[in-house]
N, C-alpha and C positions, 0 to 999 in steps of 0.2 A: 429613499425620498429625502431630498434636502429642502428645508424651508428657510427662506431668507426674509429678513425684516424689510419693510418698505423703506425706501430711501426718502429722506426729507428733501423737499424742493425749496431752494433758497428764494426768499421773496425778491421781487424785482424792485429796485430802487426807483423812486419817482424821477422822471426825466422831464425837463422843461426847456423848450427851444423858443427863442423869440427872434423876430426879424421884421423889418430891418432894424439895425442898431448901429448908428443912431437913427431915431425915428422922428418923423415930422408930424404926422397926423394919425395914422392907423398902425397899431402894433398887432402883428399876427403871432398868435401863440399856438404851439403844438406841445402836447404832453402825452404821456403813456398811462394816464390815469385809468384804472380799471374799476375802481370803487364807484358806488352809486353817488357818492357825495365828495366834492372837492371844492376848495375855495381859493380864489386868486385875490391877492392883495398887492397894492402898489404903495410903497413908502418913499418919502423924501429921504435924502441922505442923513437927515437929522432924526429920522424915525417917525415922522408924522404920516399917518395913513391918509392917502388922497384918493384911493379907489378900492372898492371891494366888489367882487362879482363871483357868482357861482360858476365853477368850471364846467364847460360844456362836455357832456358825456361822450361826444364824438371825438374828443381829443384835439379839436381845432376850433379856434375862435379869433375874432378880431375885436380889439378894444380901441375906442377913439381917445386919443391923448392930446387932441388939438387945443384943448383949453388949459393944459398944464404949462407951467413956465419951463424955459430951457434949463437943463441941469441933469444931474445924476439921480436915478431912482433905483429902488430895489424891488423886483417882482418876486412874490412868494406864492408858491403853490403848496397847499396843505391838504392832506387826506389821510385818515386812519392813523394818526400819530406820526406820519412821515412828512417831510417837507423838502422842497427844492427851491433854491434861490438863484436869481440871475440879476446882474446889473443892467440897467437900461439907461441910455442917454437920450434925452429929449432935446432936439436942436431945432431952432427956428431959422 
């Protein structure tokens, strides 16, 4: 009888997809978040936080960006010590 040790399963890295990009009013976000808690943050290119929201457990959500100025932003998804970043362009 041979006994083998269990193989470790590599953790899945966070994935963040945003569309459309550039965005005018509504930013659609998809992620592979499997944890119970995740946080989305949107920063200006200078690092000023302009939005913070709880990540939807379904992995899909829409954020209204119609009040933001035109320009480049960074979208951050954080959960369980991992993070994913995407650049977002808001255009009017």
